[in-house]
C-alpha positions in Angstrom: -22.9 -104.3 171.5 -23.3 -106.0 174.8 -25.6 -108.0 175.9 -25.3 -108.7 179.6 -25.9 -111.7 181.6 -27.4 -109.2 184.5 -31.1 -108.5 183.7 -33.6 -107.0 185.9 -36.7 -106.5 184.4 -39.5 -104.8 185.4 -42.3 -106.7 186.1 -45.4 -105.2 185.4 -48.8 -104.0 186.6 -51.6 -101.6 185.9 -55.6 -102.0 185.2 -56.7 -102.3 181.6 -60.2 -101.8 182.5 -59.8 -99.5 185.6 -61.9 -100.2 188.5 -62.0 -98.8 191.6 -58.9 -100.5 193.9 -60.4 -101.9 196.7 -59.7 -101.7 200.7 -57.7 -104.1 202.2 -60.0 -106.7 204.9 -59.3 -107.5 208.1 -57.5 -110.6 207.5 -55.7 -111.9 204.6 -58.2 -114.7 203.1 -55.2 -116.5 201.7 -53.0 -117.0 205.1 -55.6 -116.5 207.3 -53.2 -114.0 208.4 -55.1 -111.0 210.9 -53.7 -108.0 208.8 -52.6 -106.2 212.8 -50.2 -109.5 212.2 -48.6 -108.6 209.1 -45.1 -107.2 208.9 -45.3 -104.0 208.2 -41.6 -102.9 206.7 -40.4 -99.3 206.5 -40.2 -97.8 203.0 -36.2 -97.0 202.5 -36.8 -93.9 200.5 -39.5 -92.5 199.0 -39.1 -90.1 195.8 -41.1 -87.0 195.2 -44.3 -86.8 193.9 -45.4 -86.8 190.3 -49.2 -86.7 190.4 -49.7 -85.8 186.8 -47.4 -88.8 185.3 -49.4 -91.9 186.4 -46.4 -94.1 187.0 -46.8 -97.4 186.3 -44.3 -100.3 185.4 -40.5 -99.9 186.8 -36.6 -101.5 185.5 -33.7 -101.5 186.8 -29.7 -101.0 185.4 -26.3 -100.8 186.8 -24.8 -97.9 185.3 -20.7 -98.0 184.2 -20.1 -95.9 187.2 -21.4 -98.1 189.8 -24.2 -96.5 190.4 -27.9 -97.9 189.7 -31.0 -96.2 188.0 -34.2 -97.1 188.1 -36.4 -96.2 185.5 -40.0 -95.9 185.4 -42.8 -95.3 182.8 -45.4 -92.3 182.5 -48.4 -93.2 181.1 -49.8 -89.5 181.2 -47.1 -87.8 180.2 -45.6 -90.7 177.7 -42.2 -90.5 179.2 -39.8 -92.4 181.1 -38.4 -91.3 184.8 -35.0 -91.9 185.5 -34.6 -92.1 189.3 -31.3 -92.5 191.8 -31.9 -96.2 193.0 -29.9 -95.7 196.6 -31.4 -92.2 197.2 -34.9 -91.5 195.0 -33.5 -88.8 193.8 -34.9 -87.9 190.0 -32.3 -87.7 187.5 -34.3 -86.9 184.4 -36.8 -87.6 181.7 -36.6 -89.1 178.1 -39.2 -88.4 175.3 -42.0 -86.6 175.0 -45.7 -87.7 172.9 -45.3 -89.4 169.3 -44.7 -92.2 167.1 -40.9 -91.4 166.1 -38.2 -92.9 167.1 -37.4 -91.8 170.7 -41.2 -90.8 171.1 -43.5 -92.7 173.0 -47.6 -93.4 173.2 -49.0 -94.0 176.7 -45.9 -96.5 177.8 -46.2 -99.3 179.8 -44.8 -102.4 180.4 -40.7 -101.6 180.6 -38.0 -104.5 181.5 -33.5 -103.9 180.8 -31.5 -106.7 179.5 -27.9 -105.8 179.4 -27.9 -102.2 177.8 -31.3 -102.2 176.3 -34.5 -101.3 177.6 -37.4 -102.4 175.9 -40.8 -100.3 176.4 -44.3 -101.2 175.6 -46.6 -98.7 173.9 -50.1 -99.2 174.5 -51.0 -96.7 171.8 -47.9 -97.1 169.6 -48.7 -100.6 169.4 -45.4 -101.6 169.3 -42.3 -102.5 171.9 -39.3 -100.1 171.1 -36.1 -100.7 172.5 -33.4 -98.4 173.3 -29.5 -98.5 174.2 -28.4 -97.2 177.6 -27.0 -94.7 178.9 -28.4 -92.6 176.3 -31.1 -94.2 175.7 -30.9 -94.2 172.1 -33.8 -95.8 169.4 -32.4 -99.4 168.2 -35.8 -100.5 166.8 -39.2 -100.7 167.2 -41.2 -104.2 166.2 -45.0 -105.9 167.1 -46.6 -103.4 165.2 -48.4 -105.3 162.3 -49.2 -107.8 165.2 -49.7 -106.0 168.8 -52.8 -104.2 169.4 -52.6 -102.9 173.6 -49.4 -104.2 174.3 -49.0 -104.1 178.7 -46.5 -106.2 179.8 -43.0 -107.5 179.1 -40.8 -110.1 180.2 -37.2 -110.3 178.1 -35.0 -114.0 178.3 -31.8 -114.7 177.1 -31.6 -117.4 174.9 -28.2 -117.7 173.3 -25.3 -115.3 173.2 -26.7 -112.1 171.0 -30.5 -113.5 171.4 -33.0 -112.7 173.5 -37.0 -114.1 173.3 -39.4 -111.1 174.5 -42.9 -112.0 175.9 -45.5 -109.5 175.6 -49.5 -109.6 176.7 -51.9 -108.0 174.8 -54.6 -107.0 176.8 -57.0 -105.9 173.7 -61.0 -105.3 174.3 -64.0 -104.8 172.7 -67.0 -102.7 172.9 -67.4 -99.3 172.8 -65.9 -98.5 175.9 -63.0 -100.8 175.2 -63.7 -103.3 178.8 -65.0 -105.9 177.5 -63.3 -109.2 177.3 -63.0 -110.6 173.7 -65.0 -113.9 172.9 -62.8 -117.1 174.3 -62.0 -118.4 170.9 -59.4 -114.8 170.2 -57.9 -115.5 173.7 -55.3 -117.4 172.5 -53.6 -114.1 171.3 -53.2 -112.5 174.5 -49.1 -113.2 174.8 -47.2 -112.6 172.1 -43.5 -114.3 171.9 -40.6 -112.3 169.8 -36.5 -113.2 168.8 -34.6 -110.3 169.3 -31.0 -110.9 167.9 -28.5 -107.8 168.1 -24.8 -107.9 167.1 -21.9 -105.8 167.0 -22.4 -103.2 164.3 -25.5 -104.7 163.0 -29.3 -103.9 162.9 -31.5 -105.8 165.3 -33.3 -108.9 163.8 -36.7 -109.6 164.8 -38.8 -112.4 164.6 -42.5 -113.1 165.7 -42.7 -116.2 167.1 -46.3 -116.6 167.5 -49.2 -115.9 170.2 -51.0 -117.9 173.4 -53.1 -118.2 176.0 -55.6 -120.5 176.8 -59.4 -120.1 175.6 -61.4 -122.4 177.9 -64.1 -120.2 180.5 -62.0 -121.9 183.7 -58.8 -120.9 182.8 -58.7 -117.9 179.9 -56.8 -115.1 180.5 -59.2 -112.5 180.6 -57.8 -109.1 181.7 -53.8 -109.4 181.4 -50.8 -106.9 182.2 -48.2 -108.2 184.7 -45.8 -111.6 183.3 -42.4 -112.8 184.4 -41.0 -116.1 183.9 -38.0 -118.2 185.5 -36.3 -120.5 183.2 -34.8 -122.6 186.0 -38.0 -124.3 186.9 -39.5 -123.3 183.2 -42.1 -121.1 184.8 -43.6 -118.0 182.8 -46.4 -116.7 185.3 -49.1 -114.5 184.4 -51.4 -112.2 186.0 -55.1 -111.8 185.0 -56.5 -108.6 186.6 -60.0 -110.1 186.4 -61.7 -109.3 189.3 -65.2 -110.2 187.8 -64.2 -113.6 187.6 -60.9 -114.7 189.8 -58.1 -112.6 189.7 -55.0 -114.7 190.5 -51.6 -115.7 188.4 -51.3 -118.8 185.8 -48.7 -120.9 185.0 -47.4 -121.5 181.7 -44.0 -122.8 180.5 -41.8 -120.9 178.3 -42.8 -122.1 174.6 -46.5 -121.2 176.0 -48.2 -124.1 177.0 -50.1 -124.1 180.0 -49.6 -126.2 182.9 -53.0 -126.5 184.6 -51.5 -124.1 187.3 -52.9 -121.3 189.0 -52.7 -119.5 192.6 -55.5 -120.5 194.5 -58.9 -118.5 194.3 -58.8 -115.8 197.2 -55.0 -115.7 197.3 -55.8 -111.9 196.0 -58.0 -109.5 197.7 -57.5 -106.5 194.9 -55.6 -107.2 191.2 -52.1 -108.8 191.0 -50.1 -106.5 189.8 -46.4 -106.4 189.5 -44.9 -109.8 190.0 -40.8 -110.1 190.6 -38.7 -113.0 190.7 -36.3 -113.0 193.7 -33.4 -115.3 192.8 -31.4 -116.3 195.9 -30.0 -118.9 194.5 -29.5 -121.3 191.4 -33.1 -122.5 191.9 -33.8 -121.2 195.2 -36.1 -118.3 195.7 -39.2 -116.5 195.7 -41.5 -115.0 193.7 -43.2 -111.4 194.7 -46.7 -110.4 193.5 -48.6 -106.7 195.0 -51.8 -107.1 195.7 -53.3 -104.0 194.6 -54.9 -102.7 198.1 -55.6 -99.0 199.5 -54.7 -97.5 202.4 -51.6 -100.1 201.4 -50.8 -102.4 199.2 -49.6 -106.2 200.1 -46.4 -107.3 198.7 -47.5 -111.4 198.8 -44.2 -114.1 198.5 -44.3 -117.4 196.8 -41.7 -120.0 197.0 -39.9 -120.2 193.9 -40.7 -123.6 191.9 -44.0 -124.7 193.9 -45.6 -121.4 194.2 -46.4 -122.3 198.4 -47.3 -118.7 200.4 -44.3 -117.7 202.1 -45.8 -114.7 203.8 -46.7 -110.9 203.2 -45.9 -107.4 204.1 -46.8 -104.0 203.6 -45.6 -101.0 203.8 -46.0 -98.0 206.1 -48.0 -96.0 203.5 -47.1 -97.4 200.0 -50.5 -97.9 198.1 -51.9 -99.4 195.1 -49.2 -100.6 193.2 -49.1 -100.9 189.5 -45.1 -102.0 189.1 -42.6 -103.6 190.8 -38.8 -104.4 190.3 -36.8 -106.6 192.7 -32.7 -105.5 191.6 -30.6 -108.7 193.4 -27.2 -107.3 193.2 -25.8 -105.4 195.8 -26.1 -101.5 195.8 -24.0 -99.1 197.9 -27.6 -98.8 199.8 -28.3 -101.8 199.9 -26.0 -104.9 200.1 -28.3 -107.3 199.5 -30.7 -105.5 196.8 -34.1 -103.8 197.1 -37.2 -104.2 196.4 -38.4 -102.1 194.1 -42.8 -100.3 193.9 -44.8 -97.7 192.6 -46.7 -95.6 195.0 -50.2 -94.6 193.9 -49.6 -93.9 190.4 -47.3 -90.7 191.8 -43.5 -91.8 193.8 -41.7 -94.6 193.8 -40.8 -96.7 197.2 -37.7 -99.2 197.8 -37.5 -101.6 200.4 -34.1 -103.1 202.1 -34.0 -106.9 200.8 -32.3 -108.1 204.2 -35.2 -106.8 206.0 -37.9 -108.5 204.1 -35.9 -112.1 204.3 -35.8 -111.2 208.1 -39.2 -110.3 208.8 -40.6 -112.8 206.7 -38.2 -115.7 208.3 -37.0 -116.3 204.5 -34.2 -118.3 203.3 -30.9 -117.0 204.6 -29.3 -116.9 201.2 -31.9 -114.0 200.4 -30.1 -111.9 203.0 -26.3 -111.8 201.7 
């Protein structure tokens, strides 16, 4: 089994306890930028709409033939949808509702590493692993630990060895919308070691859980998670608008750094998170602020998380998941950013246009 170094992760978003998605304010509370002055970048394409799917999270995969697939989770129809990343054309659907290998129950988070695709299933309480291009089931894990898995990030630690981080947004109450007692929030993120060798069955080892338990920094409602090994950073979004919806910074070992994006950074829920790695240690983070009538994509400097600007599309709204594909494709020589549009469609942005509009590091547009 090939586990390549090229890694495209969907980095993942959507509400645990759904609340009305706020409309965009007149000005950007974080930077004092009037909405009229924020760059508007035209979407390169928009896929056909599938309103019944409730699309959520995204990941990309470069095919052996030289194309690129964009894979989306469809929560309501319990499937994966595969799009052509250069055109937005829908190529195929994968799976059906069920608990057998190759079936899904409320698939949410998704990540791709090499030829492996990892899918978090909220209602099967597991992470399922399939091999590409055939989506052949290989393994499933986490059923003994996970209660309501949502987001995923996958990190290579050694040849044929991956660490998988899974956010677990279990809730209390009859309506499953009550944040648990703080003492239980040390289980908000679970870690696993996934080892796969040619000709052998994958081996999965549980590495424990983590999460802050104090009132100021506890992870109340979690989903999106993404990491940066070069800076030992793990970004975890807390979507609780009743407290302070923000992004907290942990180490890859699960220690809270005490850092978070300032209060007021987001006007709605921080949703998909993607790392834009333009060099060995340079680049940016992009986080979707889930607003109507248009999502605001907020950009932060990679190491220190200083604000680097924001932009919108012409129509993409209420974004859940995003995926950043940094490698060139036939349509996007400098890579592309993909985003879910209002649960029904997927859009693409040319990263060259983003870098130019926000006057970012020129390395990001090459």
